N, CA, C and O atoms as CSV, one atom per row, in Angstrom:
chain,resi,resn,atom,element,x,y,z
A,1,MET,N,N,-9.647,-5.751,-2.457
A,1,MET,CA,C,-9.670,-4.390,-1.979
A,1,MET,C,C,-8.970,-3.508,-3.008
A,1,MET,O,O,-7.925,-3.875,-3.544
A,2,ASN,N,N,-9.536,-2.383,-3.269
A,2,ASN,CA,C,-8.983,-1.440,-4.231
A,2,ASN,C,C,-8.071,-0.454,-3.502
A,2,ASN,O,O,-8.553,0.479,-2.860
A,3,LEU,N,N,-6.761,-0.656,-3.598
A,3,LEU,CA,C,-5.817,0.159,-2.848
A,3,LEU,C,C,-5.524,1.521,-3.466
A,3,LEU,O,O,-4.678,2.254,-2.955
A,4,ASP,N,N,-6.198,1.871,-4.541
A,4,ASP,CA,C,-5.986,3.224,-5.069
A,4,ASP,C,C,-7.122,4.162,-4.663
A,4,ASP,O,O,-7.190,5.297,-5.134
A,5,SER,N,N,-8.001,3.695,-3.802
A,5,SER,CA,C,-9.150,4.494,-3.386
A,5,SER,C,C,-9.234,4.561,-1.862
A,5,SER,O,O,-9.506,3.558,-1.202
A,6,LYS,N,N,-9.000,5.741,-1.317
A,6,LYS,CA,C,-9.083,5.950,0.132
A,6,LYS,C,C,-10.487,5.602,0.628
A,6,LYS,O,O,-10.631,4.988,1.685
A,7,GLU,N,N,-11.514,5.983,-0.115
A,7,GLU,CA,C,-12.888,5.704,0.284
A,7,GLU,C,C,-13.152,4.202,0.333
A,7,GLU,O,O,-13.830,3.727,1.244
A,8,PHE,N,N,-12.632,3.457,-0.620
A,8,PHE,CA,C,-12.820,2.008,-0.636
A,8,PHE,C,C,-12.100,1.368,0.545
A,8,PHE,O,O,-12.653,0.488,1.204
A,9,ILE,N,N,-10.870,1.803,0.818
A,9,ILE,CA,C,-10.108,1.278,1.963
A,9,ILE,C,C,-10.853,1.578,3.251
A,9,ILE,O,O,-11.000,0.694,4.095
A,10,ASP,N,N,-11.330,2.818,3.420
A,10,ASP,CA,C,-12.055,3.202,4.629
A,10,ASP,C,C,-13.339,2.391,4.795
A,10,ASP,O,O,-13.664,1.973,5.907
A,11,ALA,N,N,-14.067,2.166,3.713
A,11,ALA,CA,C,-15.316,1.406,3.787
A,11,ALA,C,C,-15.045,-0.056,4.160
A,11,ALA,O,O,-15.759,-0.626,4.985
A,12,ALA,N,N,-14.039,-0.652,3.570
A,12,ALA,CA,C,-13.689,-2.039,3.895
A,12,ALA,C,C,-13.219,-2.134,5.344
A,12,ALA,O,O,-13.584,-3.065,6.061
A,13,PHE,N,N,-12.418,-1.179,5.764
A,13,PHE,CA,C,-11.896,-1.146,7.126
A,13,PHE,C,C,-13.031,-1.056,8.141
A,13,PHE,O,O,-12.964,-1.692,9.193
A,14,ALA,N,N,-14.066,-0.283,7.847
A,14,ALA,CA,C,-15.196,-0.095,8.757
A,14,ALA,C,C,-15.962,-1.393,8.994
A,14,ALA,O,O,-16.627,-1.532,10.020
A,15,GLU,N,N,-15.884,-2.340,8.072
A,15,GLU,CA,C,-16.599,-3.611,8.202
A,15,GLU,C,C,-15.829,-4.659,8.993
A,15,GLU,O,O,-16.370,-5.723,9.292
A,16,LEU,N,N,-14.586,-4.379,9.334
A,16,LEU,CA,C,-13.749,-5.355,10.028
A,16,LEU,C,C,-13.948,-5.280,11.538
A,16,LEU,O,O,-14.419,-4.267,12.055
A,17,PRO,N,N,-13.588,-6.355,12.250
A,17,PRO,CA,C,-13.733,-6.340,13.711
A,17,PRO,C,C,-12.814,-5.311,14.363
A,17,PRO,O,O,-11.877,-4.815,13.738
A,18,GLY,N,N,-13.094,-4.998,15.624
A,18,GLY,CA,C,-12.318,-4.000,16.353
A,18,GLY,C,C,-10.889,-4.419,16.625
A,18,GLY,O,O,-10.014,-3.562,16.755
A,19,ARG,N,N,-10.629,-5.712,16.714
A,19,ARG,CA,C,-9.274,-6.206,16.976
A,19,ARG,C,C,-8.746,-6.915,15.735
A,19,ARG,O,O,-9.405,-7.790,15.174
A,20,ILE,N,N,-7.557,-6.524,15.322
A,20,ILE,CA,C,-6.881,-7.138,14.173
A,20,ILE,C,C,-5.567,-7.717,14.690
A,20,ILE,O,O,-4.733,-6.982,15.218
A,21,ASP,N,N,-5.378,-9.020,14.542
A,21,ASP,CA,C,-4.155,-9.663,15.041
A,21,ASP,C,C,-3.056,-9.786,13.997
A,21,ASP,O,O,-1.878,-9.888,14.341
A,22,CYS,N,N,-3.434,-9.775,12.730
A,22,CYS,CA,C,-2.403,-9.863,11.695
A,22,CYS,C,C,-2.925,-9.263,10.392
A,22,CYS,O,O,-4.126,-9.229,10.124
A,23,ILE,N,N,-1.981,-8.799,9.608
A,23,ILE,CA,C,-2.283,-8.253,8.284
A,23,ILE,C,C,-1.318,-8.901,7.304
A,23,ILE,O,O,-0.113,-8.950,7.551
A,24,PHE,N,N,-1.843,-9.393,6.199
A,24,PHE,CA,C,-1.006,-9.774,5.068
A,24,PHE,C,C,-1.528,-8.978,3.900
A,24,PHE,O,O,-2.571,-9.308,3.335
A,25,ALA,N,N,-0.819,-7.937,3.532
A,25,ALA,CA,C,-1.237,-7.053,2.449
A,25,ALA,C,C,-0.467,-7.427,1.191
A,25,ALA,O,O,0.763,-7.370,1.160
A,26,CYS,N,N,-1.195,-7.804,0.173
A,26,CYS,CA,C,-0.583,-8.191,-1.102
A,26,CYS,C,C,-1.084,-7.224,-2.169
A,26,CYS,O,O,-2.175,-7.393,-2.714
A,27,ALA,N,N,-0.277,-6.216,-2.457
A,27,ALA,CA,C,-0.662,-5.198,-3.438
A,27,ALA,C,C,-0.065,-5.563,-4.785
A,27,ALA,O,O,1.026,-6.128,-4.854
A,28,GLY,N,N,-0.760,-5.249,-5.829
A,28,GLY,CA,C,-0.212,-5.511,-7.146
A,28,GLY,C,C,-1.014,-4.829,-8.226
A,28,GLY,O,O,-2.222,-4.622,-8.109
A,29,ILE,N,N,-0.315,-4.494,-9.263
A,29,ILE,CA,C,-0.942,-3.869,-10.427
A,29,ILE,C,C,-0.066,-4.202,-11.628
A,29,ILE,O,O,1.158,-4.270,-11.516
A,30,ALA,N,N,-0.690,-4.403,-12.751
A,30,ALA,CA,C,0.054,-4.805,-13.934
A,30,ALA,C,C,1.030,-3.736,-14.408
A,30,ALA,O,O,2.054,-4.050,-15.015
A,31,GLY,N,N,0.722,-2.498,-14.139
A,31,GLY,CA,C,1.635,-1.418,-14.490
A,31,GLY,C,C,1.659,-1.070,-15.964
A,31,GLY,O,O,0.860,-1.567,-16.759
A,32,THR,N,N,2.586,-0.211,-16.301
A,32,THR,CA,C,2.661,0.265,-17.678
A,32,THR,C,C,3.236,-0.795,-18.599
A,32,THR,O,O,2.926,-0.814,-19.790
A,33,LEU,N,N,4.069,-1.676,-18.066
A,33,LEU,CA,C,4.698,-2.701,-18.900
A,33,LEU,C,C,3.721,-3.817,-19.244
A,33,LEU,O,O,3.558,-4.151,-20.417
A,34,TYR,N,N,3.069,-4.399,-18.238
A,34,TYR,CA,C,2.201,-5.544,-18.466
A,34,TYR,C,C,0.734,-5.180,-18.609
A,34,TYR,O,O,-0.059,-5.985,-19.099
A,35,GLY,N,N,0.371,-4.003,-18.197
A,35,GLY,CA,C,-1.023,-3.580,-18.268
A,35,GLY,C,C,-1.401,-2.968,-19.601
A,35,GLY,O,O,-2.490,-2.409,-19.733
A,36,GLY,N,N,-0.529,-3.059,-20.590
A,36,GLY,CA,C,-0.837,-2.499,-21.888
A,36,GLY,C,C,-0.990,-0.988,-21.864
A,36,GLY,O,O,-1.692,-0.421,-22.702
A,37,GLY,N,N,-0.337,-0.328,-20.906
A,37,GLY,CA,C,-0.391,1.123,-20.825
A,37,GLY,C,C,-1.626,1.658,-20.128
A,37,GLY,O,O,-1.841,2.870,-20.120
A,38,ARG,N,N,-2.452,0.788,-19.536
A,38,ARG,CA,C,-3.680,1.246,-18.863
A,38,ARG,C,C,-3.378,1.998,-17.581
A,38,ARG,O,O,-4.177,2.823,-17.138
A,39,PHE,N,N,-2.223,1.718,-16.980
A,39,PHE,CA,C,-1.889,2.322,-15.696
A,39,PHE,C,C,-0.660,3.203,-15.829
A,39,PHE,O,O,0.295,2.860,-16.527
A,40,THR,N,N,-0.695,4.318,-15.165
A,40,THR,CA,C,0.442,5.233,-15.172
A,40,THR,C,C,1.418,4.821,-14.074
A,40,THR,O,O,1.056,4.058,-13.178
A,41,PRO,N,N,2.649,5.318,-14.134
A,41,PRO,CA,C,3.565,5.066,-13.016
A,41,PRO,C,C,2.993,5.561,-11.688
A,41,PRO,O,O,3.247,4.958,-10.645
A,42,GLU,N,N,2.223,6.654,-11.714
A,42,GLU,CA,C,1.584,7.153,-10.493
A,42,GLU,C,C,0.588,6.128,-9.937
A,42,GLU,O,O,0.511,5.937,-8.723
A,43,ASP,N,N,-0.177,5.466,-10.823
A,43,ASP,CA,C,-1.108,4.425,-10.381
A,43,ASP,C,C,-0.358,3.293,-9.679
A,43,ASP,O,O,-0.782,2.807,-8.631
A,44,VAL,N,N,0.748,2.891,-10.266
A,44,VAL,CA,C,1.537,1.790,-9.717
A,44,VAL,C,C,2.057,2.138,-8.320
A,44,VAL,O,O,1.958,1.325,-7.401
A,45,VAL,N,N,2.602,3.328,-8.161
A,45,VAL,CA,C,3.130,3.750,-6.858
A,45,VAL,C,C,2.000,3.920,-5.851
A,45,VAL,O,O,2.155,3.565,-4.683
A,46,THR,N,N,0.871,4.457,-6.289
A,46,THR,CA,C,-0.264,4.648,-5.390
A,46,THR,C,C,-0.748,3.315,-4.831
A,46,THR,O,O,-0.978,3.199,-3.627
A,47,ILE,N,N,-0.903,2.316,-5.680
A,47,ILE,CA,C,-1.405,1.020,-5.239
A,47,ILE,C,C,-0.352,0.230,-4.469
A,47,ILE,O,O,-0.632,-0.287,-3.388
A,48,ASN,N,N,0.850,0.136,-5.014
A,48,ASN,CA,C,1.880,-0.694,-4.398
A,48,ASN,C,C,2.472,-0.103,-3.126
A,48,ASN,O,O,2.933,-0.849,-2.261
A,49,PHE,N,N,2.468,1.210,-2.994
A,49,PHE,CA,C,3.113,1.812,-1.827
A,49,PHE,C,C,2.164,2.685,-1.004
A,49,PHE,O,O,1.908,2.382,0.162
A,50,ILE,N,N,1.645,3.753,-1.588
A,50,ILE,CA,C,0.879,4.731,-0.811
A,50,ILE,C,C,-0.416,4.124,-0.276
A,50,ILE,O,O,-0.716,4.279,0.908
A,51,GLY,N,N,-1.181,3.446,-1.109
A,51,GLY,CA,C,-2.423,2.827,-0.654
A,51,GLY,C,C,-2.174,1.712,0.349
A,51,GLY,O,O,-2.896,1.583,1.337
A,52,ASN,N,N,-1.160,0.917,0.095
A,52,ASN,CA,C,-0.789,-0.172,1.001
A,52,ASN,C,C,-0.399,0.394,2.369
A,52,ASN,O,O,-0.804,-0.132,3.405
A,53,ARG,N,N,0.387,1.464,2.362
A,53,ARG,CA,C,0.792,2.087,3.620
A,53,ARG,C,C,-0.413,2.689,4.341
A,53,ARG,O,O,-0.526,2.552,5.559
A,54,TYR,N,N,-1.310,3.347,3.618
A,54,TYR,CA,C,-2.511,3.911,4.233
A,54,TYR,C,C,-3.326,2.805,4.909
A,54,TYR,O,O,-3.804,2.981,6.030
A,55,LEU,N,N,-3.480,1.685,4.237
A,55,LEU,CA,C,-4.202,0.548,4.793
A,55,LEU,C,C,-3.574,0.098,6.116
A,55,LEU,O,O,-4.272,-0.061,7.117
A,56,ILE,N,N,-2.274,-0.101,6.112
A,56,ILE,CA,C,-1.585,-0.596,7.302
A,56,ILE,C,C,-1.637,0.422,8.436
A,56,ILE,O,O,-1.897,0.052,9.581
A,57,VAL,N,N,-1.396,1.692,8.139
A,57,VAL,CA,C,-1.453,2.733,9.172
A,57,VAL,C,C,-2.853,2.773,9.800
A,57,VAL,O,O,-2.980,3.023,10.998
A,58,SER,N,N,-3.891,2.533,9.015
A,58,SER,CA,C,-5.258,2.507,9.532
A,58,SER,C,C,-5.477,1.344,10.500
A,58,SER,O,O,-6.224,1.479,11.469
A,59,PHE,N,N,-4.833,0.205,10.243
A,59,PHE,CA,C,-5.016,-0.989,11.063
A,59,PHE,C,C,-4.257,-0.939,12.384
A,59,PHE,O,O,-4.725,-1.496,13.378
A,60,VAL,N,N,-3.123,-0.301,12.418
A,60,VAL,CA,C,-2.234,-0.365,13.584
A,60,VAL,C,C,-2.931,-0.052,14.909
A,60,VAL,O,O,-2.686,-0.765,15.883
A,61,PRO,N,N,-3.783,0.967,15.005
A,61,PRO,CA,C,-4.435,1.227,16.297
A,61,PRO,C,C,-5.309,0.066,16.796
A,61,PRO,O,O,-5.585,-0.019,17.993
A,62,ARG,N,N,-5.737,-0.806,15.918
A,62,ARG,CA,C,-6.568,-1.950,16.305
A,62,ARG,C,C,-5.750,-3.205,16.606
A,62,ARG,O,O,-6.309,-4.255,16.925
A,63,MET,N,N,-4.446,-3.095,16.505
A,63,MET,CA,C,-3.584,-4.269,16.655
A,63,MET,C,C,-2.949,-4.306,18.047
A,63,MET,O,O,-2.248,-3.372,18.437
A,64,PRO,N,N,-3.196,-5.386,18.793
A,64,PRO,CA,C,-2.581,-5.500,20.116
A,64,PRO,C,C,-1.091,-5.844,20.000
A,64,PRO,O,O,-0.613,-6.243,18.938
A,65,GLU,N,N,-0.385,-5.684,21.091
A,65,GLU,CA,C,1.028,-6.048,21.129
A,65,GLU,C,C,1.175,-7.510,20.702
A,65,GLU,O,O,0.376,-8.362,21.088
A,66,GLY,N,N,2.199,-7.784,19.905
A,66,GLY,CA,C,2.449,-9.135,19.420
A,66,GLY,C,C,1.805,-9.427,18.076
A,66,GLY,O,O,1.968,-10.525,17.544
A,67,SER,N,N,1.079,-8.470,17.515
A,67,SER,CA,C,0.457,-8.646,16.204
A,67,SER,C,C,1.534,-8.659,15.118
A,67,SER,O,O,2.686,-8.300,15.363
A,68,SER,N,N,1.138,-9.079,13.911
A,68,SER,CA,C,2.092,-9.184,12.808
A,68,SER,C,C,1.576,-8.475,11.563
A,68,SER,O,O,0.374,-8.431,11.300
A,69,ILE,N,N,2.524,-7.920,10.801
A,69,ILE,CA,C,2.220,-7.291,9.519
A,69,ILE,C,C,3.220,-7.818,8.499
A,69,ILE,O,O,4.427,-7.813,8.741
A,70,ALA,N,N,2.713,-8.271,7.362
A,70,ALA,CA,C,3.571,-8.680,6.246
A,70,ALA,C,C,3.002,-8.055,4.978
A,70,ALA,O,O,1.786,-7.980,4.804
A,71,THR,N,N,3.882,-7.611,4.102
A,71,THR,CA,C,3.429,-7.020,2.841
A,71,THR,C,C,4.198,-7.596,1.671
A,71,THR,O,O,5.364,-7.973,1.785
A,72,VAL,N,N,3.518,-7.653,0.558
A,72,VAL,CA,C,4.124,-8.056,-0.706
A,72,VAL,C,C,3.611,-7.064,-1.739
A,72,VAL,O,O,2.422,-6.746,-1.768
A,73,ALA,N,N,4.504,-6.581,-2.580
A,73,ALA,CA,C,4.073,-5.675,-3.643
A,73,ALA,C,C,4.887,-5.976,-4.899
A,73,ALA,O,O,5.235,-7.130,-5.150
A,74,SER,N,N,5.178,-4.991,-5.656
A,74,SER,CA,C,5.792,-5.129,-6.964
A,74,SER,C,C,7.232,-5.628,-6.920
A,74,SER,O,O,7.999,-5.289,-6.019
A,75,LEU,N,N,7.575,-6.433,-7.905
A,75,LEU,CA,C,8.968,-6.836,-8.089
A,75,LEU,C,C,9.852,-5.644,-8.428
A,75,LEU,O,O,11.073,-5.713,-8.287
A,76,ALA,N,N,9.247,-4.567,-8.868
A,76,ALA,CA,C,10.012,-3.365,-9.203
A,76,ALA,C,C,10.728,-2.804,-7.983
A,76,ALA,O,O,11.658,-2.009,-8.115
A,77,GLY,N,N,10.296,-3.218,-6.801
A,77,GLY,CA,C,10.936,-2.768,-5.573
A,77,GLY,C,C,12.268,-3.442,-5.290
A,77,GLY,O,O,13.016,-3.000,-4.418
A,78,MET,N,N,12.567,-4.502,-6.017
A,78,MET,CA,C,13.845,-5.177,-5.798
A,78,MET,C,C,14.986,-4.207,-6.128
A,78,MET,O,O,14.913,-3.455,-7.100
A,79,GLY,N,N,16.004,-4.236,-5.329
A,79,GLY,CA,C,17.130,-3.340,-5.553
A,79,GLY,C,C,16.876,-1.933,-5.055
A,79,GLY,O,O,17.534,-0.990,-5.495
A,80,TRP,N,N,15.924,-1.778,-4.137
A,80,TRP,CA,C,15.546,-0.452,-3.662
A,80,TRP,C,C,16.707,0.306,-3.044
A,80,TRP,O,O,16.738,1.535,-3.102
A,81,MET,N,N,17.661,-0.398,-2.455
A,81,MET,CA,C,18.787,0.295,-1.811
A,81,MET,C,C,19.616,1.088,-2.823
A,81,MET,O,O,20.205,2.111,-2.477
A,82,THR,N,N,19.661,0.623,-4.055
A,82,THR,CA,C,20.437,1.333,-5.075
A,82,THR,C,C,19.713,2.577,-5.584
A,82,THR,O,O,20.298,3.396,-6.293
A,83,LYS,N,N,18.440,2.713,-5.219
A,83,LYS,CA,C,17.629,3.851,-5.673
A,83,LYS,C,C,17.177,4.720,-4.507
A,83,LYS,O,O,16.219,5.482,-4.634
A,84,LEU,N,N,17.855,4.611,-3.380
A,84,LEU,CA,C,17.417,5.298,-2.172
A,84,LEU,C,C,17.294,6.808,-2.348
A,84,LEU,O,O,16.397,7.420,-1.768
A,85,ASP,N,N,18.168,7.414,-3.129
A,85,ASP,CA,C,18.088,8.862,-3.340
A,85,ASP,C,C,16.786,9.255,-4.043
A,85,ASP,O,O,16.264,10.345,-3.807
A,86,ILE,N,N,16.266,8.390,-4.890
A,86,ILE,CA,C,15.003,8.652,-5.588
A,86,ILE,C,C,13.814,8.338,-4.678
A,86,ILE,O,O,12.797,9.031,-4.711
A,87,LEU,N,N,13.951,7.301,-3.879
A,87,LEU,CA,C,12.842,6.827,-3.056
A,87,LEU,C,C,12.638,7.603,-1.760
A,87,LEU,O,O,11.533,7.621,-1.216
A,88,GLU,N,N,13.674,8.232,-1.270
A,88,GLU,CA,C,13.598,8.938,0.014
A,88,GLU,C,C,12.425,9.922,0.073
A,88,GLU,O,O,11.700,9.914,1.068
A,89,PRO,N,N,12.201,10.768,-0.937
A,89,PRO,CA,C,11.048,11.676,-0.868
A,89,PRO,C,C,9.709,10.926,-0.844
A,89,PRO,O,O,8.759,11.387,-0.211
A,90,LEU,N,N,9.624,9.786,-1.520
A,90,LEU,CA,C,8.396,9.002,-1.542
A,90,LEU,C,C,8.059,8.472,-0.149
A,90,LEU,O,O,6.890,8.431,0.235
A,91,ILE,N,N,9.055,8.075,0.589
A,91,ILE,CA,C,8.854,7.553,1.932
A,91,ILE,C,C,8.159,8.601,2.802
A,91,ILE,O,O,7.380,8.253,3.689
A,92,HIS,N,N,8.431,9.845,2.558
A,92,HIS,CA,C,7.860,10.932,3.357
A,92,HIS,C,C,6.550,11.471,2.792
A,92,HIS,O,O,6.004,12.436,3.328
A,93,THR,N,N,6.032,10.866,1.718
A,93,THR,CA,C,4.754,11.268,1.141
A,93,THR,C,C,3.639,10.870,2.091
A,93,THR,O,O,3.632,9.749,2.600
A,94,ALA,N,N,2.715,11.756,2.332
A,94,ALA,CA,C,1.588,11.464,3.224
A,94,ALA,C,C,0.687,10.396,2.617
A,94,ALA,O,O,0.422,10.397,1.415
A,95,SER,N,N,0.223,9.490,3.465
A,95,SER,CA,C,-0.676,8.427,3.003
A,95,SER,C,C,-1.968,8.985,2.451
A,95,SER,O,O,-2.651,8.310,1.681
A,96,GLU,N,N,-2.312,10.187,2.822
A,96,GLU,CA,C,-3.555,10.779,2.362
A,96,GLU,C,C,-3.555,11.073,0.861
A,96,GLU,O,O,-4.557,11.543,0.323
A,97,HIS,N,N,-2.440,10.800,0.185
A,97,HIS,CA,C,-2.393,11.017,-1.260
A,97,HIS,C,C,-3.074,9.916,-2.050
A,97,HIS,O,O,-3.074,9.949,-3.281
A,98,VAL,N,N,-3.658,8.935,-1.359
A,98,VAL,CA,C,-4.466,7.940,-2.060
A,98,VAL,C,C,-5.658,8.680,-2.641
A,98,VAL,O,O,-6.227,9.550,-1.983
A,99,HIS,N,N,-6.041,8.347,-3.863
A,99,HIS,CA,C,-7.127,9.059,-4.564
A,99,HIS,C,C,-8.408,9.039,-3.802
A,99,HIS,O,O,-9.407,9.594,-4.260
């Protein structure tokens, strides 16, 4: 699934059954360090956070009580508590910012 495209997420979501009991979302992108500069920091955040969140928010209405959600994304997220002042505005970014 291409997590940087709202249209792709919506199209994939439309093909799934009406009831979703669990989600394991594994987002990843090589980024500017390992991707040879092909991806911008905005691409990395869009895929690892904003697109992943949009995907999960879309699924929640189809999930009955007792369902489970697990996510894995970039190692760059390690130590997030030390960067909370930088990350706080990102948390409040609307999921609709997926391209």
